[in-house]
PASEBA-1860 file (N, C-alpha, C; in nm, 3 decimals):
! residues 329
1> MPDISPIL> 14.106/11.040/10.608/13.961/11.059/10.714/13.978/10.968/10.794 ~ 13.971/11.021/10.938/13.960/10.947/11.057/13.866/10.847/11.057 ~ 13.877/10.736/11.141/13.782/10.623/11.150/13.669/10.696/11.238 ~ 13.553/10.641/11.213/13.418/10.686/11.298/13.422/10.553/11.382 ~ 13.380/10.617/11.511/13.367/10.520/11.640/13.242/10.428/11.614 ~ 13.278/10.309/11.639/13.176/10.196/11.626/13.042/10.243/11.685 ~ 13.080/10.282/11.830/12.973/10.335/11.923/12.875/10.410/11.849 ~ 12.942/10.532/11.772/12.872/10.626/11.709/12.768/10.585/11.611
9> IAVFIGLV> 12.850/10.495/11.540/12.761/10.414/11.403/12.632/10.345/11.461 ~ 12.674/10.282/11.580/12.561/10.190/11.620/12.472/10.297/11.692 ~ 12.482/10.407/11.771/12.399/10.465/11.812/12.290/10.547/11.713 ~ 12.372/10.576/11.599/12.307/10.633/11.476/12.189/10.565/11.437 ~ 12.250/10.424/11.412/12.141/10.343/11.338/12.038/10.299/11.427 ~ 12.048/10.314/11.573/11.962/10.281/11.661/11.848/10.394/11.683 ~ 11.929/10.517/11.668/11.833/10.632/11.654/11.744/10.648/11.546 ~ 11.800/10.623/11.421/11.729/10.598/11.305/11.602/10.494/11.310
17> CFLFCFWW> 11.616/10.406/11.360/11.530/10.266/11.376/11.429/10.330/11.472 ~ 11.464/10.383/11.590/11.352/10.430/11.696/11.285/10.542/11.631 ~ 11.349/10.658/11.553/11.252/10.761/11.501/11.161/10.702/11.423 ~ 11.217/10.594/11.305/11.092/10.553/11.220/10.990/10.472/11.305 ~ 11.032/10.408/11.394/10.923/10.315/11.465/10.839/10.427/11.549 ~ 10.881/10.536/11.610/10.793/10.629/11.677/10.709/10.701/11.569 ~ 10.752/10.725/11.452/10.697/10.792/11.346/10.577/10.715/11.281 ~ 10.616/10.577/11.271/10.500/10.493/11.219/10.412/10.449/11.312
25> FGIVKRRQ> 10.445/10.416/11.444/10.371/10.374/11.541/10.301/10.480/11.626 ~ 10.402/10.551/11.647/10.361/10.672/11.744/10.283/10.789/11.672 ~ 10.269/10.806/11.544/10.221/10.918/11.469/10.117/10.834/11.383 ~ 10.176/10.786/11.279/10.102/10.735/11.183/9.977/10.650/11.224 ~ 10.014/10.518/11.325/9.937/10.416/11.324/9.827/10.474/11.455 ~ 9.895/10.555/11.531/9.816/10.639/11.637/9.693/10.693/11.602 ~ 9.750/10.775/11.481/9.618/10.880/11.429/9.513/10.775/11.354 ~ 9.544/10.674/11.289/9.472/10.576/11.229/9.382/10.511/11.361
33> AEIQTGVT> 9.446/10.487/11.485/9.351/10.428/11.571/9.269/10.520/11.645 ~ 9.303/10.657/11.667/9.237/10.757/11.691/9.099/10.773/11.602 ~ 9.138/10.784/11.481/9.015/10.779/11.387/8.927/10.684/11.417 ~ 8.996/10.534/11.412/8.869/10.416/11.419/8.818/10.434/11.559 ~ 8.886/10.483/11.650/8.805/10.469/11.809/8.712/10.605/11.788 ~ 8.752/10.721/11.717/8.656/10.823/11.700/8.511/10.792/11.647 ~ 8.544/10.724/11.527/8.417/10.702/11.432/8.335/10.603/11.530 ~ 8.392/10.487/11.612/8.312/10.410/11.697/8.237/10.479/11.802
41> SLAAMKWR> 8.292/10.588/11.849/8.252/10.654/11.963/8.135/10.742/11.904 ~ 8.133/10.795/11.781/8.029/10.864/11.717/7.902/10.769/11.685 ~ 7.935/10.631/11.659/7.851/10.551/11.606/7.751/10.525/11.739 ~ 7.808/10.539/11.852/7.758/10.491/11.995/7.672/10.622/12.052 ~ 7.673/10.739/11.973/7.582/10.852/11.994/7.453/10.832/11.943 ~ 7.341/10.903/12.008/7.228/10.905/11.907/7.245/11.005/11.783 ~ 7.171/10.936/11.655/7.193/10.987/11.556/7.174/11.157/11.544 ~ 7.061/11.190/11.630/7.040/11.326/11.614/7.170/11.414/11.665
49> ECVGLVIQ> 7.242/11.376/11.786/7.339/11.430/11.814/7.461/11.430/11.712 ~ 7.497/11.318/11.665/7.576/11.292/11.562/7.562/11.409/11.427 ~ 7.428/11.399/11.377/7.414/11.468/11.268/7.428/11.605/11.274 ~ 7.387/11.663/11.432/7.420/11.769/11.457/7.554/11.829/11.427 ~ 7.642/11.724/11.471/7.779/11.766/11.478/7.828/11.771/11.318 ~ 7.750/11.691/11.215/7.794/11.714/11.081/7.754/11.837/11.004 ~ 7.635/11.871/11.052/7.573/11.995/10.998/7.665/12.120/11.065 ~ 7.724/12.135/11.187/7.789/12.227/11.231/7.920/12.226/11.153
57> SLEKDGYR> 7.986/12.109/11.116/8.103/12.112/11.031/8.073/12.165/10.924 ~ 7.943/12.157/10.862/7.949/12.206/10.702/7.907/12.360/10.703 ~ 7.874/12.414/10.826/7.863/12.538/10.847/7.966/12.622/10.843 ~ 8.089/12.558/10.862/8.215/12.624/10.839/8.265/12.643/10.703 ~ 8.165/12.566/10.622/8.190/12.580/10.455/8.085/12.657/10.403 ~ 7.996/12.726/10.479/7.924/12.813/10.423/7.760/12.768/10.412 ~ 7.757/12.631/10.449/7.614/12.587/10.458/7.525/12.625/10.557 ~ 7.379/12.637/10.537/7.291/12.681/10.648/7.183/12.570/10.626
65> EEISSRQP> 7.137/12.534/10.747/7.019/12.422/10.728/6.904/12.517/10.707 ~ 6.815/12.448/10.610/6.673/12.498/10.581/6.555/12.437/10.705 ~ 6.458/12.550/10.712/6.367/12.468/10.816/6.304/12.363/10.765 ~ 6.285/12.328/10.658/6.227/12.217/10.611/6.312/12.091/10.587 ~ 6.315/12.009/10.695/6.404/11.889/10.638/6.325/11.764/10.651 ~ 6.362/11.675/10.588/6.258/11.530/10.589/6.328/11.452/10.723 ~ 6.228/11.395/10.761/6.241/11.290/10.873/6.321/11.203/10.849 ~ 6.378/11.113/10.942/6.468/10.986/10.905/6.374/10.886/10.810
73> GDGGTEFL> 6.448/10.822/10.731/6.397/10.712/10.648/6.485/10.633/10.574 ~ 6.466/10.497/10.576/6.525/10.392/10.492/6.704/10.410/10.555 ~ 6.681/10.408/10.716/6.827/10.404/10.762/6.890/10.511/10.765 ~ 6.850/10.647/10.759/6.918/10.770/10.720/6.830/10.883/10.754 ~ 6.885/10.981/10.766/6.816/11.124/10.763/6.865/11.225/10.656 ~ 6.789/11.319/10.598/6.799/11.405/10.507/6.769/11.534/10.538 ~ 6.876/11.629/10.503/6.826/11.759/10.541/6.877/11.850/10.423 ~ 6.790/11.968/10.409/6.831/12.078/10.311/6.907/12.169/10.375
81> LKKGSALT> 7.027/12.195/10.283/7.112/12.307/10.314/7.120/12.415/10.230 ~ 7.164/12.533/10.262/7.168/12.642/10.159/7.282/12.691/10.184 ~ 7.356/12.736/10.044/7.474/12.787/10.054/7.470/12.887/9.933 ~ 7.456/13.028/9.977/7.408/13.119/9.909/7.269/13.114/9.844 ~ 7.257/13.103/9.707/7.104/13.066/9.669/7.076/12.929/9.628 ~ 7.202/12.847/9.626/7.169/12.698/9.569/7.136/12.613/9.703 ~ 7.067/12.513/9.663/7.008/12.430/9.761/7.104/12.285/9.770 ~ 7.119/12.245/9.869/7.212/12.120/9.866/7.142/12.022/9.958
89> LLSYKHGT> 7.125/11.883/9.917/7.055/11.763/9.992/7.167/11.703/10.085 ~ 7.147/11.703/10.218/7.232/11.626/10.285/7.166/11.508/10.342 ~ 7.252/11.377/10.318/7.163/11.236/10.371/7.286/11.199/10.455 ~ 7.232/11.174/10.564/7.327/11.112/10.668/7.285/10.971/10.720 ~ 7.378/10.872/10.702/7.357/10.726/10.726/7.448/10.700/10.878 ~ 7.369/10.659/10.965/7.415/10.661/11.113/7.450/10.507/11.132 ~ 7.578/10.489/11.184/7.633/10.355/11.209/7.756/10.305/11.119 ~ 7.839/10.214/11.164/7.953/10.183/11.082/7.940/10.064/11.011
97> AYHLGEAN> 7.821/9.997/10.997/7.780/9.892/10.918/7.758/9.920/10.742 ~ 7.726/10.049/10.731/7.714/10.077/10.606/7.833/10.069/10.506 ~ 7.813/10.013/10.407/7.905/10.001/10.285/7.830/10.030/10.145 ~ 7.849/10.157/10.119/7.777/10.226/10.013/7.823/10.205/9.877 ~ 7.756/10.155/9.776/7.794/10.122/9.676/7.754/10.212/9.553 ~ 7.766/10.177/9.449/7.712/10.265/9.314/7.564/10.283/9.292 ~ 7.498/10.178/9.359/7.344/10.195/9.345/7.307/10.292/9.465 ~ 7.379/10.290/9.585/7.324/10.406/9.676/7.342/10.536/9.623
105> IRDFANGV> 7.449/10.559/9.541/7.486/10.701/9.514/7.378/10.759/9.378 ~ 7.342/10.629/9.281/7.254/10.683/9.204/7.120/10.697/9.254 ~ 7.053/10.644/9.365/6.935/10.653/9.419/6.956/10.795/9.515 ~ 7.038/10.854/9.538/7.060/10.952/9.611/7.067/11.050/9.526 ~ 7.140/11.068/9.377/7.116/11.151/9.283/6.984/11.173/9.220 ~ 6.933/11.076/9.240/6.750/11.083/9.196/6.716/11.166/9.292 ~ 6.703/11.121/9.412/6.644/11.240/9.532/6.711/11.375/9.531 ~ 6.831/11.391/9.497/6.868/11.538/9.482/6.783/11.627/9.360
113> QLIGASKG> 6.786/11.546/9.241/6.708/11.582/9.124/6.568/11.626/9.170 ~ 6.489/11.518/9.222/6.348/11.531/9.250/6.298/11.661/9.339 ~ 6.417/11.674/9.460/6.400/11.778/9.565/6.421/11.911/9.519 ~ 6.506/11.917/9.366/6.535/12.035/9.316/6.676/12.079/9.376 ~ 6.756/12.018/9.440/6.875/12.083/9.487/6.990/12.054/9.370 ~ 7.086/12.175/9.380/7.184/12.167/9.257/7.300/12.064/9.297 ~ 7.308/12.018/9.425/7.422/11.907/9.460/7.377/11.850/9.588 ~ 7.462/11.733/9.602/7.425/11.631/9.734/7.525/11.625/9.804
121> ILVTLGTI> 7.513/11.604/9.949/7.624/11.556/10.024/7.580/11.426/10.095 ~ 7.663/11.323/10.090/7.632/11.184/10.157/7.726/11.154/10.236 ~ 7.675/11.150/10.383/7.763/11.115/10.495/7.729/10.978/10.535 ~ 7.838/10.910/10.611/7.835/10.794/10.643/7.933/10.763/10.758 ~ 7.907/10.692/10.862/8.014/10.660/10.946/8.054/10.499/10.899 ~ 8.015/10.469/10.819/8.074/10.330/10.741/8.166/10.371/10.636 ~ 8.155/10.281/10.525/8.263/10.292/10.444/8.188/10.330/10.295 ~ 8.293/10.383/10.171/8.223/10.405/10.043/8.293/10.353/9.963
129> ESMAKDVA> 8.255/10.267/9.875/8.331/10.186/9.782/8.412/10.290/9.689 ~ 8.516/10.262/9.625/8.624/10.366/9.553/8.542/10.372/9.419 ~ 8.461/10.258/9.356/8.403/10.317/9.248/8.268/10.391/9.271 ~ 8.196/10.373/9.382/8.072/10.461/9.417/8.145/10.617/9.432 ~ 8.257/10.634/9.466/8.301/10.783/9.482/8.326/10.835/9.332 ~ 8.368/10.754/9.244/8.389/10.796/9.105/8.248/10.830/9.056 ~ 8.157/10.750/9.047/8.019/10.786/9.027/7.972/10.917/9.081 ~ 7.998/10.928/9.239/7.963/11.046/9.307/8.016/11.182/9.225
137> GRYDIQVI> 8.121/11.169/9.203/8.198/11.289/9.094/8.100/11.333/9.002 ~ 8.064/11.222/8.911/7.989/11.272/8.797/7.872/11.322/8.804 ~ 7.802/11.274/8.942/7.657/11.359/8.972/7.676/11.474/9.064 ~ 7.798/11.512/9.066/7.825/11.652/9.152/7.785/11.616/9.308 ~ 7.800/11.487/9.355/7.776/11.433/9.491/7.920/11.438/9.582 ~ 7.893/11.518/9.701/8.025/11.501/9.793/7.998/11.385/9.874 ~ 8.091/11.272/9.885/8.091/11.164/9.984/8.195/11.175/10.085 ~ 8.146/11.166/10.202/8.231/11.134/10.328/8.188/11.071/10.397
145> DGVALWPR> 8.287/10.959/10.413/8.275/10.823/10.504/8.350/10.857/10.653 ~ 8.323/10.745/10.709/8.358/10.763/10.847/8.529/10.815/10.886 ~ 8.613/10.781/10.820/8.750/10.812/10.821/8.756/10.958/10.777 ~ 8.707/10.999/10.665/8.685/11.151/10.641/8.621/11.251/10.740 ~ 8.524/11.168/10.799/8.428/11.246/10.875/8.488/11.278/11.023 ~ 8.558/11.208/11.061/8.609/11.232/11.214/8.707/11.380/11.204 ~ 8.798/11.393/11.128/8.872/11.517/11.127/8.800/11.630/11.103 ~ 8.680/11.620/11.030/8.600/11.755/11.027/8.534/11.796/11.137
153> IEGFLSSN> 8.471/11.676/11.219/8.400/11.711/11.345/8.458/11.687/11.475 ~ 8.588/11.640/11.472/8.653/11.620/11.623/8.645/11.735/11.670 ~ 8.655/11.886/11.613/8.697/12.012/11.704/8.544/12.037/11.767 ~ 8.417/11.999/11.712/8.325/12.004/11.786/8.268/11.919/11.891 ~ 8.345/11.849/11.925/8.295/11.758/12.033/8.359/11.795/12.156 ~ 8.284/11.760/12.279/8.361/11.796/12.399/8.488/11.747/12.435 ~ 8.582/11.809/12.530/8.687/11.791/12.562/8.710/11.633/12.612 ~ 8.597/11.616/12.693/8.597/11.480/12.764/8.597/11.382/12.686
161> TLDTVRQQ> 8.520/11.398/12.567/8.492/11.294/12.464/8.624/11.267/12.395 ~ 8.677/11.394/12.348/8.818/11.388/12.291/8.937/11.309/12.352 ~ 8.953/11.344/12.483/9.054/11.298/12.561/9.024/11.146/12.590 ~ 8.905/11.104/12.593/8.859/10.951/12.597/8.911/10.875/12.490 ~ 8.888/10.950/12.342/8.925/10.876/12.228/9.070/10.884/12.203 ~ 9.149/10.970/12.248/9.299/10.982/12.229/9.367/10.888/12.325 ~ 9.305/10.872/12.453/9.379/10.793/12.556/9.342/10.648/12.521 ~ 9.219/10.607/12.457/9.201/10.466/12.382/9.317/10.444/12.289
169> ASAQTKSK> 9.332/10.548/12.191/9.418/10.547/12.086/9.564/10.504/12.118 ~ 9.586/10.590/12.203/9.724/10.600/12.272/9.748/10.449/12.337 ~ 9.659/10.400/12.414/9.671/10.277/12.482/9.693/10.179/12.347 ~ 9.635/10.173/12.246/9.647/10.071/12.153/9.779/10.072/12.087 ~ 9.855/10.204/12.078/9.975/10.187/11.994/10.105/10.209/12.089 ~ 10.078/10.217/12.242/10.174/10.245/12.319/10.257/10.114/12.315 ~ 10.199/9.977/12.343/10.310/9.904/12.322/10.380/9.870/12.205 ~ 10.327/9.928/12.080/10.386/9.923/11.982/10.512/9.991/11.965
177> VQIGAAVS> 10.496/10.090/12.017/10.612/10.215/12.060/10.729/10.149/12.128 ~ 10.669/10.098/12.235/10.781/10.029/12.324/10.841/9.923/12.255 ~ 10.788/9.838/12.184/10.840/9.735/12.083/10.955/9.772/11.987 ~ 10.910/9.920/11.952/11.009/9.971/11.847/11.126/10.007/11.925 ~ 11.101/10.067/12.055/11.203/10.090/12.107/11.299/10.001/12.157 ~ 11.247/9.872/12.192/11.324/9.755/12.212/11.413/9.702/12.104 ~ 11.330/9.710/12.001/11.406/9.655/11.867/11.526/9.750/11.856 ~ 11.501/9.893/11.877/11.602/10.001/11.816/11.723/9.967/11.922
185> VGLTILSF> 11.679/9.943/12.042/11.807/9.918/12.137/11.879/9.773/12.104 ~ 11.821/9.685/12.067/11.865/9.559/12.013/11.962/9.575/11.902 ~ 11.900/9.659/11.786/11.976/9.691/11.680/12.091/9.773/11.736 ~ 12.087/9.862/11.802/12.216/9.939/11.851/12.316/9.839/11.922 ~ 12.288/9.771/11.981/12.383/9.667/12.046/12.435/9.565/11.933 ~ 12.361/9.518/11.859/12.415/9.430/11.773/12.508/9.495/11.641 ~ 12.439/9.628/11.619/12.541/9.716/11.529/12.689/9.740/11.569 ~ 12.680/9.760/11.719/12.804/9.787/11.795/12.904/9.669/11.756
193> FVFGGLSS> 12.859/9.565/11.805/12.948/9.437/11.800/12.979/9.436/11.631 ~ 12.891/9.443/11.534/12.940/9.420/11.400/13.051/9.526/11.348 ~ 13.033/9.658/11.388/13.104/9.758/11.358/13.241/9.775/11.413 ~ 13.218/9.742/11.556/13.347/9.713/11.646/13.428/9.590/11.600 ~ 13.371/9.491/11.563/13.466/9.377/11.495/13.520/9.433/11.369 ~ 13.449/9.510/11.278/13.506/9.544/11.152/13.624/9.651/11.182 ~ 13.607/9.737/11.273/13.694/9.851/11.291/13.836/9.781/11.362 ~ 13.842/9.676/11.424/13.939/9.624/11.494/14.025/9.557/11.393
201> VGGDKSAE> 13.989/9.551/11.272/14.079/9.504/11.144/14.189/9.570/11.128 ~ 14.330/9.554/11.146/14.421/9.623/11.111/14.491/9.600/10.953 ~ 14.606/9.666/10.949/14.655/9.671/10.798/14.716/9.518/10.799 ~ 14.749/9.454/10.888/14.810/9.310/10.875/14.736/9.219/10.830 ~ 14.742/9.162/10.718/14.628/9.039/10.672/14.614/8.933/10.759 ~ 14.713/8.882/10.831/14.725/8.794/10.930/14.645/8.811/11.044 ~ 14.656/8.932/11.084/14.571/8.998/11.206/14.403/9.006/11.152 ~ 14.412/9.041/11.027/14.261/9.059/10.973/14.222/8.898/10.987
209> TNAEVAQI> 14.270/8.801/10.924/14.252/8.665/10.902/14.191/8.619/11.051 ~ 14.275/8.642/11.146/14.272/8.607/11.282/14.144/8.661/11.347 ~ 14.096/8.783/11.324/13.983/8.861/11.386/13.865/8.807/11.321 ~ 13.868/8.769/11.181/13.754/8.724/11.087/13.726/8.573/11.183 ~ 13.832/8.515/11.196/13.814/8.375/11.267/13.763/8.402/11.390 ~ 13.809/8.465/11.461/13.758/8.486/11.595/13.633/8.521/11.602 ~ 13.568/8.617/11.505/13.450/8.675/11.511/13.326/8.566/11.461 ~ 13.383/8.468/11.381/13.310/8.346/11.341/13.271/8.264/11.454
217> EAAKTSKP> 13.388/8.229/11.534/13.374/8.128/11.616/13.287/8.194/11.756 ~ 13.308/8.339/11.762/13.219/8.388/11.866/13.081/8.383/11.830 ~ 13.067/8.405/11.721/12.911/8.413/11.660/12.848/8.255/11.690 ~ 12.937/8.153/11.649/12.917/8.018/11.674/12.871/7.983/11.820 ~ 12.937/8.029/11.922/12.959/8.010/12.058/12.878/8.111/12.133 ~ 12.816/8.192/12.085/12.740/8.312/12.127/12.610/8.269/12.200 ~ 12.547/8.319/12.297/12.438/8.278/12.357/12.313/8.318/12.272 ~ 12.218/8.248/12.294/12.097/8.260/12.214/12.023/8.416/12.247
225> VDPTVAKL> 11.941/8.481/12.166/11.911/8.599/12.170/11.798/8.584/12.296 ~ 11.802/8.691/12.355/11.701/8.714/12.469/11.547/8.690/12.422 ~ 11.482/8.598/12.505/11.329/8.539/12.442/11.247/8.670/12.453 ~ 11.283/8.782/12.533/11.180/8.887/12.542/11.201/8.984/12.413 ~ 11.333/9.001/12.358/11.363/9.085/12.248/11.323/9.004/12.122 ~ 11.325/8.846/12.123/11.276/8.787/12.024/11.109/8.800/12.017 ~ 11.049/8.809/12.117/10.910/8.805/12.090/10.878/8.945/12.059 ~ 10.940/9.050/12.071/10.912/9.166/12.037/10.953/9.187/11.905
233> DATAKAMA> 11.055/9.134/11.869/11.087/9.150/11.721/10.994/9.054/11.641 ~ 10.927/8.959/11.693/10.833/8.880/11.614/10.703/8.941/11.600 ~ 10.673/9.016/11.698/10.531/9.092/11.705/10.557/9.219/11.604 ~ 10.664/9.278/11.594/10.684/9.389/11.492/10.673/9.328/11.366 ~ 10.722/9.238/11.318/10.713/9.161/11.204/10.556/9.104/11.169 ~ 10.490/9.064/11.286/10.363/9.016/11.250/10.289/9.134/11.205 ~ 10.285/9.253/11.277/10.230/9.374/11.232/10.264/9.433/11.102 ~ 10.378/9.398/11.076/10.430/9.468/10.929/10.359/9.362/10.809
241> EVDKLTDK> 10.338/9.233/10.853/10.248/9.126/10.767/10.113/9.174/10.772 ~ 10.054/9.216/10.869/9.892/9.278/10.877/9.886/9.403/10.811 ~ 9.976/9.488/10.798/9.984/9.622/10.707/9.960/9.581/10.559 ~ 10.052/9.471/10.517/10.041/9.445/10.359/9.883/9.355/10.335 ~ 9.792/9.320/10.421/9.671/9.264/10.407/9.570/9.363/10.342 ~ 9.485/9.314/10.257/9.383/9.385/10.214/9.267/9.426/10.271 ~ 9.172/9.485/10.248/9.038/9.536/10.358/8.973/9.378/10.346 ~ 8.955/9.347/10.243/8.885/9.201/10.221/8.934/9.078/10.331
249> ELAKRKAD> 9.070/9.092/10.319/9.139/8.970/10.369/9.141/8.987/10.521 ~ 9.153/9.121/10.580/9.123/9.161/10.729/8.980/9.113/10.747 ~ 8.891/9.148/10.675/8.750/9.121/10.716/8.734/8.969/10.739 ~ 8.797/8.900/10.652/8.783/8.756/10.668/8.845/8.691/10.780 ~ 8.949/8.754/10.835/9.034/8.711/10.936/8.920/8.760/11.053 ~ 8.865/8.853/11.052/8.758/8.886/11.175/8.677/8.777/11.170 ~ 8.614/8.751/11.055/8.496/8.690/11.060/8.532/8.528/11.095 ~ 8.649/8.475/11.068/8.698/8.344/11.103/8.719/8.322/11.240
257> TAQAIAAM> 8.745/8.460/11.295/8.796/8.457/11.447/8.671/8.462/11.548 ~ 8.564/8.538/11.477/8.411/8.524/11.533/8.358/8.392/11.553 ~ 8.400/8.315/11.436/8.349/8.203/11.407/8.397/8.084/11.501 ~ 8.496/8.101/11.524/8.609/8.026/11.606/8.539/8.032/11.750 ~ 8.531/8.173/11.791/8.504/8.179/11.941/8.347/8.156/11.960 ~ 8.257/8.168/11.855/8.120/8.111/11.873/8.120/7.952/11.889 ~ 8.206/7.902/11.837/8.210/7.727/11.856/8.238/7.705/12.004 ~ 8.260/7.788/12.073/8.297/7.740/12.206/8.192/7.699/12.295
265> PAVQSALW> 8.185/7.607/12.400/8.077/7.540/12.453/7.979/7.660/12.535 ~ 8.049/7.782/12.581/7.976/7.851/12.675/7.924/7.979/12.591 ~ 7.933/7.974/12.450/7.924/8.080/12.369/7.802/8.024/12.282 ~ 7.698/8.116/12.266/7.584/8.117/12.178/7.614/8.142/12.058 ~ 7.689/8.275/12.047/7.715/8.330/11.907/7.812/8.451/11.938 ~ 7.878/8.490/11.830/7.982/8.604/11.839/7.977/8.696/11.712 ~ 7.960/8.799/11.731/7.965/8.905/11.633/8.021/9.021/11.652 ~ 8.079/9.081/11.555/8.144/9.220/11.552/8.048/9.334/11.565
273> YSASTLQV> 8.025/9.392/11.685/7.932/9.494/11.714/8.001/9.622/11.652 ~ 8.109/9.644/11.649/8.196/9.751/11.576/8.318/9.711/11.523 ~ 8.403/9.792/11.502/8.516/9.788/11.422/8.613/9.686/11.526 ~ 8.591/9.732/11.653/8.707/9.709/11.751/8.618/9.663/11.890 ~ 8.498/9.612/11.863/8.409/9.555/11.979/8.348/9.430/11.927 ~ 8.381/9.331/11.994/8.323/9.181/11.946/8.220/9.167/12.071 ~ 8.073/9.132/12.021/7.980/9.121/12.124/7.996/8.937/12.116 ~ 8.007/8.893/12.265/7.996/8.753/12.253/7.861/8.716/12.344
281> NLNTEKND> 7.774/8.661/12.277/7.664/8.613/12.366/7.665/8.491/12.419 ~ 7.640/8.479/12.557/7.667/8.362/12.637/7.553/8.263/12.644 ~ 7.554/8.154/12.648/7.417/8.058/12.672/7.417/8.000/12.814 ~ 7.476/8.058/12.893/7.460/8.005/13.052/7.512/8.146/13.107 ~ 7.450/8.148/13.256/7.502/8.254/13.344/7.628/8.224/13.454 ~ 7.628/8.084/13.436/7.720/8.035/13.511/7.871/8.007/13.445 ~ 7.959/8.114/13.418/8.092/8.091/13.373/8.198/8.152/13.439 ~ 8.315/8.089/13.438/8.405/8.149/13.488/8.484/8.240/13.404
289> DKALIDEI> 8.464/8.386/13.432/8.505/8.474/13.359/8.652/8.488/13.294 ~ 8.753/8.431/13.397/8.881/8.437/13.365/8.905/8.332/13.274 ~ 8.859/8.198/13.294/8.870/8.099/13.188/8.832/8.125/13.058 ~ 8.708/8.188/13.069/8.632/8.214/12.916/8.728/8.317/12.875 ~ 8.761/8.421/12.920/8.838/8.560/12.860/8.986/8.480/12.836 ~ 9.012/8.393/12.889/9.164/8.350/12.866/9.143/8.269/12.724 ~ 9.042/8.183/12.695/9.035/8.115/12.591/8.990/8.206/12.465 ~ 8.903/8.286/12.512/8.891/8.381/12.400/9.000/8.490/12.330
297> CRILTKRE> 9.073/8.524/12.457/9.188/8.599/12.408/9.287/8.517/12.327 ~ 9.291/8.398/12.370/9.400/8.297/12.293/9.367/8.293/12.144 ~ 9.226/8.283/12.111/9.181/8.255/11.960/9.228/8.401/11.915 ~ 9.173/8.516/11.979/9.179/8.670/11.924/9.353/8.697/11.910 ~ 9.443/8.659/11.982/9.573/8.686/11.947/9.648/8.627/11.863 ~ 9.575/8.536/11.798/9.640/8.458/11.675/9.648/8.547/11.578 ~ 9.568/8.668/11.573/9.557/8.757/11.491/9.607/8.892/11.550 ~ 9.743/8.951/11.511/9.809/9.051/11.593/9.711/9.164/11.582
305> ELRYTRLQ> 9.644/9.198/11.480/9.570/9.324/11.483/9.423/9.299/11.562 ~ 9.391/9.196/11.613/9.262/9.183/11.702/9.331/9.178/11.832 ~ 9.451/9.190/11.864/9.517/9.173/12.025/9.424/9.266/12.129 ~ 9.383/9.396/12.059/9.330/9.484/12.141/9.223/9.515/12.135 ~ 9.111/9.400/12.093/8.970/9.396/12.093/8.899/9.398/12.230 ~ 8.784/9.465/12.213/8.698/9.505/12.331/8.611/9.404/12.340 ~ 8.580/9.319/12.442/8.489/9.233/12.452/8.373/9.290/12.529 ~ 8.258/9.223/12.460/8.119/9.272/12.507/8.032/9.123/12.564
313> LEPPPGST> 8.041/9.083/12.708/7.993/8.995/12.732/7.845/8.995/12.758 ~ 7.754/8.936/12.667/7.622/8.933/12.702/7.576/8.802/12.748 ~ 7.498/8.823/12.855/7.425/8.732/12.923/7.305/8.660/12.852 ~ 7.250/8.558/12.898/7.123/8.503/12.802/7.022/8.562/12.841 ~ 6.938/8.580/12.745/6.805/8.685/12.753/6.725/8.622/12.881 ~ 6.684/8.736/12.946/6.628/8.697/13.064/6.724/8.709/13.190 ~ 6.831/8.724/13.184/6.915/8.677/13.304/6.925/8.824/13.359 ~ 6.963/8.819/13.494/6.964/8.909/13.581/7.140/8.965/13.582
321> VPVRFRQC> 7.236/8.884/13.522/7.356/8.928/13.512/7.385/9.031/13.436 ~ 7.473/9.113/13.459/7.499/9.224/13.373/7.589/9.186/13.270 ~ 7.574/9.294/13.156/7.671/9.289/13.043/7.822/9.325/13.132 ~ 7.940/9.243/13.070/8.058/9.272/13.112/8.126/9.315/13.009 ~ 8.234/9.405/13.021/8.323/9.450/12.893/8.465/9.409/12.955 ~ 8.537/9.342/12.867/8.673/9.277/12.905/8.755/9.325/12.765 ~ 8.878/9.306/12.791/9.013/9.337/12.695/9.115/9.262/12.735 ~ 9.172/9.202/12.640/9.256/9.113/12.662/9.398/9.177/12.679
329> L> 9.493/9.143/12.768/9.609/9.213/12.826/9.720/9.157/12.746
END
């Protein structure tokens, strides 16, 4: 069997690496970013607009809204829907701060029974605990959180809104795809030298020994890896470590970061307005935005998953200075 060219092996390895990075960051992570950005955009809408989209999506499943619907109460809105002759109670919780548990499911199940509905649908832009989903199944209640809701209603949004969400999601993952491409190129070059060195081994044992010695000596005297490639590789490794963290660990990292920013002299407080927006309340009107943003970004970029956080700079109460929106580069 003829020997395979080292350059073909290197190109194959680099191509596989690039395709994996493109699939992971360009498709999987981009879709996750699109869903997260989409849910944030829904939370920025008025609740009437958002619940209207929810009802529209349910109409595809055969539901129709009854004329009598209850008004907002206890942080949400309830509507009566009808599918065939069966009544269904829809409860909608607007906002990403909701974290519904078993108690919320049981309370809603009681409401479904009291109103005489045969089943219930509980929708929120926030999250629903896994145990709560198990309880909901026992009460014949369908639960839809923000991650599951976005794919259902994105088709009912305006093209401008969808384009904005997709552009923001693409911007968040574009750099990661570029990092993957750079790592793939570096791996291709490395593979070429490795397999090129192996293929140069002849049948003569002395030549083989000389080649191994030369390769070892070349490795000892080779120039250090390009700093840019090293930085890209470090970033890729950091994102891989972030993917291993639990939701609880990620939430603690976000809380610790907000606390560190709140400790800055020019900052009164810092809180997460949404999953990707940090609201920074300033205590003075006279601030050098660049110096302030540089320091905030220094803190944020310690956590790779917070690198693309959107900053909302709020002036002190009564100030005539407008709210400013910034993002770390």
